[in-house]
Chimera marker file (.cmm) of the C-alpha trace (Angstrom):
<marker_set name="trace">
<marker id="1" x="0.000" y="0.000" z="0.000" r="1" g="1" b="0" radius="0.5"/>
<marker id="2" x="1.339" y="3.446" z="-0.847" r="1" g="1" b="0" radius="0.5"/>
<marker id="3" x="2.088" y="5.975" z="1.901" r="1" g="1" b="0" radius="0.5"/>
<marker id="4" x="-0.704" y="8.237" z="0.632" r="1" g="1" b="0" radius="0.5"/>
<marker id="5" x="-3.166" y="5.348" z="0.749" r="1" g="1" b="0" radius="0.5"/>
<marker id="6" x="-2.056" y="4.393" z="4.280" r="1" g="1" b="0" radius="0.5"/>
<marker id="7" x="-2.528" y="7.977" z="5.472" r="1" g="1" b="0" radius="0.5"/>
<marker id="8" x="-6.034" y="8.012" z="3.985" r="1" g="1" b="0" radius="0.5"/>
<marker id="9" x="-6.722" y="4.696" z="5.715" r="1" g="1" b="0" radius="0.5"/>
<marker id="10" x="-5.977" y="6.179" z="9.144" r="1" g="1" b="0" radius="0.5"/>
<marker id="11" x="-7.551" y="9.615" z="8.967" r="1" g="1" b="0" radius="0.5"/>
<marker id="12" x="-8.650" y="11.095" z="12.297" r="1" g="1" b="0" radius="0.5"/>
<marker id="13" x="-12.059" y="9.443" z="12.626" r="1" g="1" b="0" radius="0.5"/>
<marker id="14" x="-11.163" y="5.856" z="11.733" r="1" g="1" b="0" radius="0.5"/>
<marker id="15" x="-9.486" y="4.624" z="14.905" r="1" g="1" b="0" radius="0.5"/>
<marker id="16" x="-8.654" y="6.211" z="18.228" r="1" g="1" b="0" radius="0.5"/>
<marker id="17" x="-4.982" y="7.115" z="18.510" r="1" g="1" b="0" radius="0.5"/>
<marker id="18" x="-2.851" y="6.504" z="21.611" r="1" g="1" b="0" radius="0.5"/>
<marker id="19" x="-2.791" y="9.233" z="24.242" r="1" g="1" b="0" radius="0.5"/>
<marker id="20" x="0.829" y="10.126" z="23.494" r="1" g="1" b="0" radius="0.5"/>
<marker id="21" x="-0.001" y="11.118" z="19.931" r="1" g="1" b="0" radius="0.5"/>
<marker id="22" x="0.678" y="14.816" z="20.569" r="1" g="1" b="0" radius="0.5"/>
<marker id="23" x="4.271" y="13.979" z="21.535" r="1" g="1" b="0" radius="0.5"/>
<marker id="24" x="4.887" y="11.904" z="18.445" r="1" g="1" b="0" radius="0.5"/>
<marker id="25" x="5.365" y="12.937" z="14.815" r="1" g="1" b="0" radius="0.5"/>
<marker id="26" x="3.332" y="9.965" z="13.631" r="1" g="1" b="0" radius="0.5"/>
<marker id="27" x="0.053" y="8.727" z="15.021" r="1" g="1" b="0" radius="0.5"/>
<marker id="28" x="0.045" y="5.372" z="16.783" r="1" g="1" b="0" radius="0.5"/>
<marker id="29" x="-2.785" y="2.886" z="17.131" r="1" g="1" b="0" radius="0.5"/>
<marker id="30" x="-3.623" y="-0.145" z="19.214" r="1" g="1" b="0" radius="0.5"/>
<marker id="31" x="-3.428" y="-3.070" z="16.804" r="1" g="1" b="0" radius="0.5"/>
<marker id="32" x="-5.917" y="-5.074" z="18.893" r="1" g="1" b="0" radius="0.5"/>
<marker id="33" x="-8.582" y="-2.432" z="18.306" r="1" g="1" b="0" radius="0.5"/>
<marker id="34" x="-7.770" y="-2.370" z="14.590" r="1" g="1" b="0" radius="0.5"/>
<marker id="35" x="-7.975" y="-6.163" z="14.318" r="1" g="1" b="0" radius="0.5"/>
<marker id="36" x="-11.338" y="-6.120" z="16.103" r="1" g="1" b="0" radius="0.5"/>
<marker id="37" x="-12.742" y="-3.530" z="13.694" r="1" g="1" b="0" radius="0.5"/>
<marker id="38" x="-11.593" y="-5.477" z="10.643" r="1" g="1" b="0" radius="0.5"/>
<marker id="39" x="-12.991" y="-8.793" z="11.851" r="1" g="1" b="0" radius="0.5"/>
<marker id="40" x="-16.346" y="-7.216" z="12.686" r="1" g="1" b="0" radius="0.5"/>
<marker id="41" x="-16.950" y="-6.211" z="9.058" r="1" g="1" b="0" radius="0.5"/>
<marker id="42" x="-18.874" y="-8.810" z="7.031" r="1" g="1" b="0" radius="0.5"/>
<marker id="43" x="-18.120" y="-9.827" z="3.453" r="1" g="1" b="0" radius="0.5"/>
<marker id="44" x="-21.122" y="-8.597" z="1.464" r="1" g="1" b="0" radius="0.5"/>
<marker id="45" x="-22.859" y="-11.118" z="-0.765" r="1" g="1" b="0" radius="0.5"/>
<marker id="46" x="-22.327" y="-10.899" z="-4.527" r="1" g="1" b="0" radius="0.5"/>
<marker id="47" x="-19.143" y="-8.920" z="-4.002" r="1" g="1" b="0" radius="0.5"/>
<marker id="48" x="-15.892" y="-8.492" z="-5.861" r="1" g="1" b="0" radius="0.5"/>
<marker id="49" x="-12.428" y="-8.441" z="-4.337" r="1" g="1" b="0" radius="0.5"/>
<marker id="50" x="-10.639" y="-5.104" z="-4.662" r="1" g="1" b="0" radius="0.5"/>
<marker id="51" x="-6.870" y="-4.736" z="-4.292" r="1" g="1" b="0" radius="0.5"/>
<marker id="52" x="-4.825" y="-1.557" z="-3.595" r="1" g="1" b="0" radius="0.5"/>
<marker id="53" x="-3.294" y="-1.585" z="-7.083" r="1" g="1" b="0" radius="0.5"/>
<marker id="54" x="-6.674" y="-1.419" z="-8.863" r="1" g="1" b="0" radius="0.5"/>
<marker id="55" x="-6.272" y="1.045" z="-11.782" r="1" g="1" b="0" radius="0.5"/>
<marker id="56" x="-9.709" y="2.540" z="-11.056" r="1" g="1" b="0" radius="0.5"/>
<marker id="57" x="-8.263" y="4.315" z="-8.005" r="1" g="1" b="0" radius="0.5"/>
<marker id="58" x="-5.732" y="6.209" z="-10.097" r="1" g="1" b="0" radius="0.5"/>
<marker id="59" x="-8.268" y="7.100" z="-12.777" r="1" g="1" b="0" radius="0.5"/>
<marker id="60" x="-10.765" y="8.446" z="-10.226" r="1" g="1" b="0" radius="0.5"/>
<marker id="61" x="-8.084" y="10.310" z="-8.214" r="1" g="1" b="0" radius="0.5"/>
<marker id="62" x="-8.644" y="8.344" z="-5.035" r="1" g="1" b="0" radius="0.5"/>
<marker id="63" x="-6.852" y="5.651" z="-3.034" r="1" g="1" b="0" radius="0.5"/>
<marker id="64" x="-7.501" y="2.224" z="-1.575" r="1" g="1" b="0" radius="0.5"/>
<marker id="65" x="-7.048" y="3.828" z="1.845" r="1" g="1" b="0" radius="0.5"/>
<marker id="66" x="-9.970" y="6.185" z="1.277" r="1" g="1" b="0" radius="0.5"/>
<marker id="67" x="-12.159" y="3.229" z="0.340" r="1" g="1" b="0" radius="0.5"/>
<marker id="68" x="-11.018" y="1.250" z="3.391" r="1" g="1" b="0" radius="0.5"/>
<marker id="69" x="-11.652" y="4.303" z="5.561" r="1" g="1" b="0" radius="0.5"/>
<marker id="70" x="-15.245" y="4.537" z="4.327" r="1" g="1" b="0" radius="0.5"/>
<marker id="71" x="-15.753" y="0.786" z="4.801" r="1" g="1" b="0" radius="0.5"/>
<marker id="72" x="-14.471" y="0.920" z="8.390" r="1" g="1" b="0" radius="0.5"/>
<marker id="73" x="-16.783" y="3.848" z="9.162" r="1" g="1" b="0" radius="0.5"/>
<marker id="74" x="-19.594" y="1.906" z="7.430" r="1" g="1" b="0" radius="0.5"/>
<marker id="75" x="-20.304" y="4.652" z="4.945" r="1" g="1" b="0" radius="0.5"/>
<marker id="76" x="-20.244" y="1.866" z="2.385" r="1" g="1" b="0" radius="0.5"/>
<marker id="77" x="-21.057" y="-1.796" z="3.008" r="1" g="1" b="0" radius="0.5"/>
<marker id="78" x="-17.974" y="-3.960" z="2.632" r="1" g="1" b="0" radius="0.5"/>
<marker id="79" x="-15.474" y="-6.135" z="4.435" r="1" g="1" b="0" radius="0.5"/>
<marker id="80" x="-11.848" y="-7.177" z="4.430" r="1" g="1" b="0" radius="0.5"/>
<marker id="81" x="-10.508" y="-10.484" z="3.193" r="1" g="1" b="0" radius="0.5"/>
<marker id="82" x="-10.357" y="-13.131" z="5.907" r="1" g="1" b="0" radius="0.5"/>
<marker id="83" x="-7.215" y="-14.614" z="4.354" r="1" g="1" b="0" radius="0.5"/>
<marker id="84" x="-5.364" y="-11.431" z="3.346" r="1" g="1" b="0" radius="0.5"/>
<marker id="85" x="-6.489" y="-8.974" z="6.034" r="1" g="1" b="0" radius="0.5"/>
<marker id="86" x="-6.172" y="-5.359" z="4.926" r="1" g="1" b="0" radius="0.5"/>
<marker id="87" x="-4.572" y="-6.281" z="1.602" r="1" g="1" b="0" radius="0.5"/>
<marker id="88" x="-7.967" y="-6.484" z="-0.099" r="1" g="1" b="0" radius="0.5"/>
<marker id="89" x="-11.602" y="-5.499" z="0.340" r="1" g="1" b="0" radius="0.5"/>
<marker id="90" x="-14.847" y="-7.139" z="-0.683" r="1" g="1" b="0" radius="0.5"/>
<marker id="91" x="-17.515" y="-4.823" z="-2.047" r="1" g="1" b="0" radius="0.5"/>
<marker id="92" x="-20.595" y="-5.060" z="-4.212" r="1" g="1" b="0" radius="0.5"/>
<marker id="93" x="-19.631" y="-4.031" z="-7.767" r="1" g="1" b="0" radius="0.5"/>
<marker id="94" x="-22.438" y="-1.438" z="-8.069" r="1" g="1" b="0" radius="0.5"/>
<marker id="95" x="-21.524" y="0.117" z="-4.718" r="1" g="1" b="0" radius="0.5"/>
<marker id="96" x="-17.857" y="0.269" z="-5.728" r="1" g="1" b="0" radius="0.5"/>
<marker id="97" x="-18.672" y="1.995" z="-9.023" r="1" g="1" b="0" radius="0.5"/>
<marker id="98" x="-20.993" y="4.452" z="-7.258" r="1" g="1" b="0" radius="0.5"/>
<marker id="99" x="-18.301" y="5.189" z="-4.649" r="1" g="1" b="0" radius="0.5"/>
<marker id="100" x="-15.716" y="5.821" z="-7.401" r="1" g="1" b="0" radius="0.5"/>
<marker id="101" x="-18.104" y="8.200" z="-9.163" r="1" g="1" b="0" radius="0.5"/>
<marker id="102" x="-18.753" y="10.052" z="-5.893" r="1" g="1" b="0" radius="0.5"/>
<marker id="103" x="-14.998" y="10.428" z="-5.350" r="1" g="1" b="0" radius="0.5"/>
<marker id="104" x="-14.575" y="11.703" z="-8.886" r="1" g="1" b="0" radius="0.5"/>
<marker id="105" x="-17.271" y="14.358" z="-8.420" r="1" g="1" b="0" radius="0.5"/>
<marker id="106" x="-15.748" y="15.337" z="-5.081" r="1" g="1" b="0" radius="0.5"/>
<marker id="107" x="-12.447" y="15.932" z="-6.892" r="1" g="1" b="0" radius="0.5"/>
<marker id="108" x="-14.227" y="17.912" z="-9.615" r="1" g="1" b="0" radius="0.5"/>
<marker id="109" x="-14.470" y="20.840" z="-7.227" r="1" g="1" b="0" radius="0.5"/>
<marker id="110" x="-10.730" y="21.501" z="-7.338" r="1" g="1" b="0" radius="0.5"/>
<marker id="111" x="-8.087" y="22.197" z="-9.920" r="1" g="1" b="0" radius="0.5"/>
<marker id="112" x="-5.781" y="19.333" z="-10.821" r="1" g="1" b="0" radius="0.5"/>
<marker id="113" x="-2.072" y="19.384" z="-11.511" r="1" g="1" b="0" radius="0.5"/>
<marker id="114" x="-1.045" y="18.365" z="-15.000" r="1" g="1" b="0" radius="0.5"/>
<marker id="115" x="0.897" y="15.393" z="-13.543" r="1" g="1" b="0" radius="0.5"/>
<marker id="116" x="-2.255" y="14.138" z="-11.779" r="1" g="1" b="0" radius="0.5"/>
<marker id="117" x="-4.187" y="14.254" z="-15.029" r="1" g="1" b="0" radius="0.5"/>
<marker id="118" x="-1.474" y="12.474" z="-17.047" r="1" g="1" b="0" radius="0.5"/>
<marker id="119" x="-1.226" y="9.765" z="-14.354" r="1" g="1" b="0" radius="0.5"/>
<marker id="120" x="-4.987" y="9.330" z="-14.122" r="1" g="1" b="0" radius="0.5"/>
<marker id="121" x="-5.487" y="9.140" z="-17.884" r="1" g="1" b="0" radius="0.5"/>
<marker id="122" x="-2.267" y="7.155" z="-18.377" r="1" g="1" b="0" radius="0.5"/>
<marker id="123" x="-1.121" y="9.445" z="-21.165" r="1" g="1" b="0" radius="0.5"/>
<marker id="124" x="1.561" y="12.001" z="-21.974" r="1" g="1" b="0" radius="0.5"/>
<marker id="125" x="1.556" y="15.736" z="-21.386" r="1" g="1" b="0" radius="0.5"/>
<marker id="126" x="1.152" y="16.235" z="-25.132" r="1" g="1" b="0" radius="0.5"/>
<marker id="127" x="-2.020" y="14.100" z="-25.124" r="1" g="1" b="0" radius="0.5"/>
<marker id="128" x="-3.459" y="16.319" z="-22.382" r="1" g="1" b="0" radius="0.5"/>
<marker id="129" x="-2.555" y="19.422" z="-24.390" r="1" g="1" b="0" radius="0.5"/>
<marker id="130" x="-4.298" y="17.884" z="-27.411" r="1" g="1" b="0" radius="0.5"/>
<marker id="131" x="-7.423" y="17.320" z="-25.280" r="1" g="1" b="0" radius="0.5"/>
<marker id="132" x="-7.268" y="20.977" z="-24.214" r="1" g="1" b="0" radius="0.5"/>
<marker id="133" x="-6.981" y="22.097" z="-27.866" r="1" g="1" b="0" radius="0.5"/>
<marker id="134" x="-9.954" y="19.887" z="-28.743" r="1" g="1" b="0" radius="0.5"/>
<marker id="135" x="-11.876" y="21.658" z="-25.942" r="1" g="1" b="0" radius="0.5"/>
<marker id="136" x="-12.360" y="18.384" z="-24.048" r="1" g="1" b="0" radius="0.5"/>
<marker id="137" x="-10.359" y="19.526" z="-21.013" r="1" g="1" b="0" radius="0.5"/>
<marker id="138" x="-10.291" y="23.102" z="-19.744" r="1" g="1" b="0" radius="0.5"/>
<marker id="139" x="-7.221" y="24.789" z="-18.331" r="1" g="1" b="0" radius="0.5"/>
<marker id="140" x="-7.436" y="26.693" z="-15.062" r="1" g="1" b="0" radius="0.5"/>
<marker id="141" x="-5.193" y="29.421" z="-13.708" r="1" g="1" b="0" radius="0.5"/>
<marker id="142" x="-1.686" y="28.128" z="-13.250" r="1" g="1" b="0" radius="0.5"/>
<marker id="143" x="-0.065" y="28.258" z="-9.836" r="1" g="1" b="0" radius="0.5"/>
<marker id="144" x="3.667" y="28.866" z="-9.541" r="1" g="1" b="0" radius="0.5"/>
<marker id="145" x="3.976" y="28.399" z="-13.297" r="1" g="1" b="0" radius="0.5"/>
<marker id="146" x="2.424" y="24.916" z="-13.111" r="1" g="1" b="0" radius="0.5"/>
<marker id="147" x="-0.492" y="24.423" z="-15.523" r="1" g="1" b="0" radius="0.5"/>
<marker id="148" x="-3.691" y="23.128" z="-13.986" r="1" g="1" b="0" radius="0.5"/>
<marker id="149" x="-6.791" y="21.456" z="-15.382" r="1" g="1" b="0" radius="0.5"/>
<marker id="150" x="-10.290" y="22.240" z="-14.186" r="1" g="1" b="0" radius="0.5"/>
<marker id="151" x="-11.590" y="19.319" z="-12.179" r="1" g="1" b="0" radius="0.5"/>
<marker id="152" x="-15.066" y="19.572" z="-13.644" r="1" g="1" b="0" radius="0.5"/>
<marker id="153" x="-13.837" y="19.117" z="-17.222" r="1" g="1" b="0" radius="0.5"/>
<marker id="154" x="-11.662" y="16.180" z="-16.128" r="1" g="1" b="0" radius="0.5"/>
<marker id="155" x="-14.625" y="14.577" z="-14.373" r="1" g="1" b="0" radius="0.5"/>
<marker id="156" x="-16.835" y="14.972" z="-17.440" r="1" g="1" b="0" radius="0.5"/>
<marker id="157" x="-14.131" y="13.493" z="-19.678" r="1" g="1" b="0" radius="0.5"/>
<marker id="158" x="-13.712" y="10.420" z="-17.447" r="1" g="1" b="0" radius="0.5"/>
<marker id="159" x="-17.469" y="9.893" z="-17.240" r="1" g="1" b="0" radius="0.5"/>
<marker id="160" x="-17.901" y="10.212" z="-21.024" r="1" g="1" b="0" radius="0.5"/>
<marker id="161" x="-15.009" y="7.870" z="-21.756" r="1" g="1" b="0" radius="0.5"/>
<marker id="162" x="-16.400" y="5.333" z="-19.256" r="1" g="1" b="0" radius="0.5"/>
<marker id="163" x="-19.866" y="5.428" z="-20.838" r="1" g="1" b="0" radius="0.5"/>
<marker id="164" x="-18.357" y="5.155" z="-24.331" r="1" g="1" b="0" radius="0.5"/>
<marker id="165" x="-16.376" y="2.103" z="-23.230" r="1" g="1" b="0" radius="0.5"/>
<marker id="166" x="-19.486" y="0.218" z="-22.109" r="1" g="1" b="0" radius="0.5"/>
<link id1="1" id2="2" r="1" g="1" b="0" radius="0.2"/>
<link id1="2" id2="3" r="1" g="1" b="0" radius="0.2"/>
<link id1="3" id2="4" r="1" g="1" b="0" radius="0.2"/>
<link id1="4" id2="5" r="1" g="1" b="0" radius="0.2"/>
<link id1="5" id2="6" r="1" g="1" b="0" radius="0.2"/>
<link id1="6" id2="7" r="1" g="1" b="0" radius="0.2"/>
<link id1="7" id2="8" r="1" g="1" b="0" radius="0.2"/>
<link id1="8" id2="9" r="1" g="1" b="0" radius="0.2"/>
<link id1="9" id2="10" r="1" g="1" b="0" radius="0.2"/>
<link id1="10" id2="11" r="1" g="1" b="0" radius="0.2"/>
<link id1="11" id2="12" r="1" g="1" b="0" radius="0.2"/>
<link id1="12" id2="13" r="1" g="1" b="0" radius="0.2"/>
<link id1="13" id2="14" r="1" g="1" b="0" radius="0.2"/>
<link id1="14" id2="15" r="1" g="1" b="0" radius="0.2"/>
<link id1="15" id2="16" r="1" g="1" b="0" radius="0.2"/>
<link id1="16" id2="17" r="1" g="1" b="0" radius="0.2"/>
<link id1="17" id2="18" r="1" g="1" b="0" radius="0.2"/>
<link id1="18" id2="19" r="1" g="1" b="0" radius="0.2"/>
<link id1="19" id2="20" r="1" g="1" b="0" radius="0.2"/>
<link id1="20" id2="21" r="1" g="1" b="0" radius="0.2"/>
<link id1="21" id2="22" r="1" g="1" b="0" radius="0.2"/>
<link id1="22" id2="23" r="1" g="1" b="0" radius="0.2"/>
<link id1="23" id2="24" r="1" g="1" b="0" radius="0.2"/>
<link id1="24" id2="25" r="1" g="1" b="0" radius="0.2"/>
<link id1="25" id2="26" r="1" g="1" b="0" radius="0.2"/>
<link id1="26" id2="27" r="1" g="1" b="0" radius="0.2"/>
<link id1="27" id2="28" r="1" g="1" b="0" radius="0.2"/>
<link id1="28" id2="29" r="1" g="1" b="0" radius="0.2"/>
<link id1="29" id2="30" r="1" g="1" b="0" radius="0.2"/>
<link id1="30" id2="31" r="1" g="1" b="0" radius="0.2"/>
<link id1="31" id2="32" r="1" g="1" b="0" radius="0.2"/>
<link id1="32" id2="33" r="1" g="1" b="0" radius="0.2"/>
<link id1="33" id2="34" r="1" g="1" b="0" radius="0.2"/>
<link id1="34" id2="35" r="1" g="1" b="0" radius="0.2"/>
<link id1="35" id2="36" r="1" g="1" b="0" radius="0.2"/>
<link id1="36" id2="37" r="1" g="1" b="0" radius="0.2"/>
<link id1="37" id2="38" r="1" g="1" b="0" radius="0.2"/>
<link id1="38" id2="39" r="1" g="1" b="0" radius="0.2"/>
<link id1="39" id2="40" r="1" g="1" b="0" radius="0.2"/>
<link id1="40" id2="41" r="1" g="1" b="0" radius="0.2"/>
<link id1="41" id2="42" r="1" g="1" b="0" radius="0.2"/>
<link id1="42" id2="43" r="1" g="1" b="0" radius="0.2"/>
<link id1="43" id2="44" r="1" g="1" b="0" radius="0.2"/>
<link id1="44" id2="45" r="1" g="1" b="0" radius="0.2"/>
<link id1="45" id2="46" r="1" g="1" b="0" radius="0.2"/>
<link id1="46" id2="47" r="1" g="1" b="0" radius="0.2"/>
<link id1="47" id2="48" r="1" g="1" b="0" radius="0.2"/>
<link id1="48" id2="49" r="1" g="1" b="0" radius="0.2"/>
<link id1="49" id2="50" r="1" g="1" b="0" radius="0.2"/>
<link id1="50" id2="51" r="1" g="1" b="0" radius="0.2"/>
<link id1="51" id2="52" r="1" g="1" b="0" radius="0.2"/>
<link id1="52" id2="53" r="1" g="1" b="0" radius="0.2"/>
<link id1="53" id2="54" r="1" g="1" b="0" radius="0.2"/>
<link id1="54" id2="55" r="1" g="1" b="0" radius="0.2"/>
<link id1="55" id2="56" r="1" g="1" b="0" radius="0.2"/>
<link id1="56" id2="57" r="1" g="1" b="0" radius="0.2"/>
<link id1="57" id2="58" r="1" g="1" b="0" radius="0.2"/>
<link id1="58" id2="59" r="1" g="1" b="0" radius="0.2"/>
<link id1="59" id2="60" r="1" g="1" b="0" radius="0.2"/>
<link id1="60" id2="61" r="1" g="1" b="0" radius="0.2"/>
<link id1="61" id2="62" r="1" g="1" b="0" radius="0.2"/>
<link id1="62" id2="63" r="1" g="1" b="0" radius="0.2"/>
<link id1="63" id2="64" r="1" g="1" b="0" radius="0.2"/>
<link id1="64" id2="65" r="1" g="1" b="0" radius="0.2"/>
<link id1="65" id2="66" r="1" g="1" b="0" radius="0.2"/>
<link id1="66" id2="67" r="1" g="1" b="0" radius="0.2"/>
<link id1="67" id2="68" r="1" g="1" b="0" radius="0.2"/>
<link id1="68" id2="69" r="1" g="1" b="0" radius="0.2"/>
<link id1="69" id2="70" r="1" g="1" b="0" radius="0.2"/>
<link id1="70" id2="71" r="1" g="1" b="0" radius="0.2"/>
<link id1="71" id2="72" r="1" g="1" b="0" radius="0.2"/>
<link id1="72" id2="73" r="1" g="1" b="0" radius="0.2"/>
<link id1="73" id2="74" r="1" g="1" b="0" radius="0.2"/>
<link id1="74" id2="75" r="1" g="1" b="0" radius="0.2"/>
<link id1="75" id2="76" r="1" g="1" b="0" radius="0.2"/>
<link id1="76" id2="77" r="1" g="1" b="0" radius="0.2"/>
<link id1="77" id2="78" r="1" g="1" b="0" radius="0.2"/>
<link id1="78" id2="79" r="1" g="1" b="0" radius="0.2"/>
<link id1="79" id2="80" r="1" g="1" b="0" radius="0.2"/>
<link id1="80" id2="81" r="1" g="1" b="0" radius="0.2"/>
<link id1="81" id2="82" r="1" g="1" b="0" radius="0.2"/>
<link id1="82" id2="83" r="1" g="1" b="0" radius="0.2"/>
<link id1="83" id2="84" r="1" g="1" b="0" radius="0.2"/>
<link id1="84" id2="85" r="1" g="1" b="0" radius="0.2"/>
<link id1="85" id2="86" r="1" g="1" b="0" radius="0.2"/>
<link id1="86" id2="87" r="1" g="1" b="0" radius="0.2"/>
<link id1="87" id2="88" r="1" g="1" b="0" radius="0.2"/>
<link id1="88" id2="89" r="1" g="1" b="0" radius="0.2"/>
<link id1="89" id2="90" r="1" g="1" b="0" radius="0.2"/>
<link id1="90" id2="91" r="1" g="1" b="0" radius="0.2"/>
<link id1="91" id2="92" r="1" g="1" b="0" radius="0.2"/>
<link id1="92" id2="93" r="1" g="1" b="0" radius="0.2"/>
<link id1="93" id2="94" r="1" g="1" b="0" radius="0.2"/>
<link id1="94" id2="95" r="1" g="1" b="0" radius="0.2"/>
<link id1="95" id2="96" r="1" g="1" b="0" radius="0.2"/>
<link id1="96" id2="97" r="1" g="1" b="0" radius="0.2"/>
<link id1="97" id2="98" r="1" g="1" b="0" radius="0.2"/>
<link id1="98" id2="99" r="1" g="1" b="0" radius="0.2"/>
<link id1="99" id2="100" r="1" g="1" b="0" radius="0.2"/>
<link id1="100" id2="101" r="1" g="1" b="0" radius="0.2"/>
<link id1="101" id2="102" r="1" g="1" b="0" radius="0.2"/>
<link id1="102" id2="103" r="1" g="1" b="0" radius="0.2"/>
<link id1="103" id2="104" r="1" g="1" b="0" radius="0.2"/>
<link id1="104" id2="105" r="1" g="1" b="0" radius="0.2"/>
<link id1="105" id2="106" r="1" g="1" b="0" radius="0.2"/>
<link id1="106" id2="107" r="1" g="1" b="0" radius="0.2"/>
<link id1="107" id2="108" r="1" g="1" b="0" radius="0.2"/>
<link id1="108" id2="109" r="1" g="1" b="0" radius="0.2"/>
<link id1="109" id2="110" r="1" g="1" b="0" radius="0.2"/>
<link id1="110" id2="111" r="1" g="1" b="0" radius="0.2"/>
<link id1="111" id2="112" r="1" g="1" b="0" radius="0.2"/>
<link id1="112" id2="113" r="1" g="1" b="0" radius="0.2"/>
<link id1="113" id2="114" r="1" g="1" b="0" radius="0.2"/>
<link id1="114" id2="115" r="1" g="1" b="0" radius="0.2"/>
<link id1="115" id2="116" r="1" g="1" b="0" radius="0.2"/>
<link id1="116" id2="117" r="1" g="1" b="0" radius="0.2"/>
<link id1="117" id2="118" r="1" g="1" b="0" radius="0.2"/>
<link id1="118" id2="119" r="1" g="1" b="0" radius="0.2"/>
<link id1="119" id2="120" r="1" g="1" b="0" radius="0.2"/>
<link id1="120" id2="121" r="1" g="1" b="0" radius="0.2"/>
<link id1="121" id2="122" r="1" g="1" b="0" radius="0.2"/>
<link id1="122" id2="123" r="1" g="1" b="0" radius="0.2"/>
<link id1="123" id2="124" r="1" g="1" b="0" radius="0.2"/>
<link id1="124" id2="125" r="1" g="1" b="0" radius="0.2"/>
<link id1="125" id2="126" r="1" g="1" b="0" radius="0.2"/>
<link id1="126" id2="127" r="1" g="1" b="0" radius="0.2"/>
<link id1="127" id2="128" r="1" g="1" b="0" radius="0.2"/>
<link id1="128" id2="129" r="1" g="1" b="0" radius="0.2"/>
<link id1="129" id2="130" r="1" g="1" b="0" radius="0.2"/>
<link id1="130" id2="131" r="1" g="1" b="0" radius="0.2"/>
<link id1="131" id2="132" r="1" g="1" b="0" radius="0.2"/>
<link id1="132" id2="133" r="1" g="1" b="0" radius="0.2"/>
<link id1="133" id2="134" r="1" g="1" b="0" radius="0.2"/>
<link id1="134" id2="135" r="1" g="1" b="0" radius="0.2"/>
<link id1="135" id2="136" r="1" g="1" b="0" radius="0.2"/>
<link id1="136" id2="137" r="1" g="1" b="0" radius="0.2"/>
<link id1="137" id2="138" r="1" g="1" b="0" radius="0.2"/>
<link id1="138" id2="139" r="1" g="1" b="0" radius="0.2"/>
<link id1="139" id2="140" r="1" g="1" b="0" radius="0.2"/>
<link id1="140" id2="141" r="1" g="1" b="0" radius="0.2"/>
<link id1="141" id2="142" r="1" g="1" b="0" radius="0.2"/>
<link id1="142" id2="143" r="1" g="1" b="0" radius="0.2"/>
<link id1="143" id2="144" r="1" g="1" b="0" radius="0.2"/>
<link id1="144" id2="145" r="1" g="1" b="0" radius="0.2"/>
<link id1="145" id2="146" r="1" g="1" b="0" radius="0.2"/>
<link id1="146" id2="147" r="1" g="1" b="0" radius="0.2"/>
<link id1="147" id2="148" r="1" g="1" b="0" radius="0.2"/>
<link id1="148" id2="149" r="1" g="1" b="0" radius="0.2"/>
<link id1="149" id2="150" r="1" g="1" b="0" radius="0.2"/>
<link id1="150" id2="151" r="1" g="1" b="0" radius="0.2"/>
<link id1="151" id2="152" r="1" g="1" b="0" radius="0.2"/>
<link id1="152" id2="153" r="1" g="1" b="0" radius="0.2"/>
<link id1="153" id2="154" r="1" g="1" b="0" radius="0.2"/>
<link id1="154" id2="155" r="1" g="1" b="0" radius="0.2"/>
<link id1="155" id2="156" r="1" g="1" b="0" radius="0.2"/>
<link id1="156" id2="157" r="1" g="1" b="0" radius="0.2"/>
<link id1="157" id2="158" r="1" g="1" b="0" radius="0.2"/>
<link id1="158" id2="159" r="1" g="1" b="0" radius="0.2"/>
<link id1="159" id2="160" r="1" g="1" b="0" radius="0.2"/>
<link id1="160" id2="161" r="1" g="1" b="0" radius="0.2"/>
<link id1="161" id2="162" r="1" g="1" b="0" radius="0.2"/>
<link id1="162" id2="163" r="1" g="1" b="0" radius="0.2"/>
<link id1="163" id2="164" r="1" g="1" b="0" radius="0.2"/>
<link id1="164" id2="165" r="1" g="1" b="0" radius="0.2"/>
<link id1="165" id2="166" r="1" g="1" b="0" radius="0.2"/>
</marker_set>
C-alpha cells in the first residue's frame, strides 16, 4: 500500500490514537482495536475483491485507503478479506462503481495538476494538451507556473469515456 493510501486509511475518525499522539510525529494505534474492527466487518454477498493496485483508483483520483476508511466507518457496506487482512476489500460491484463516481465528483471541485491528469489518464503531457486544444479539457489558472486542469472538465471526460467504453 502506498504511503498516501495508508494515510487516507488512518484519517482522524477511523481509529482512536494513543494518548501520546501529541508527543509523536506519527500517530500510533492499538493493533488489537484495529484487528477487532476489521474482523467485525462482514463480506457482502455478490461482491468483488478489490486490491490496492486497482487502476480505477488512479483514474478516479482516489486511493484504496480512502475506500477502506469509508468501509471501516460503514459509509459503504464492505469487508476485508479473511485470508489477506487489509490487503484487499470485498464490495458489491455497483456500490464500488458508485463510490468511485462520488470520489470523482468530489475531486471535480478543485483544480488538478497536469501530472495528476497524465497519471490518471495514463497518457503524456502532449495528449493532455491535445485534449485541451480539442476543448475536451479546460485549463485553469496556473499556480507557480504549473499548468492546472479544471476538475469539472476532467470529471466529465472520465465519465464520457467510461460510458463510451461500455
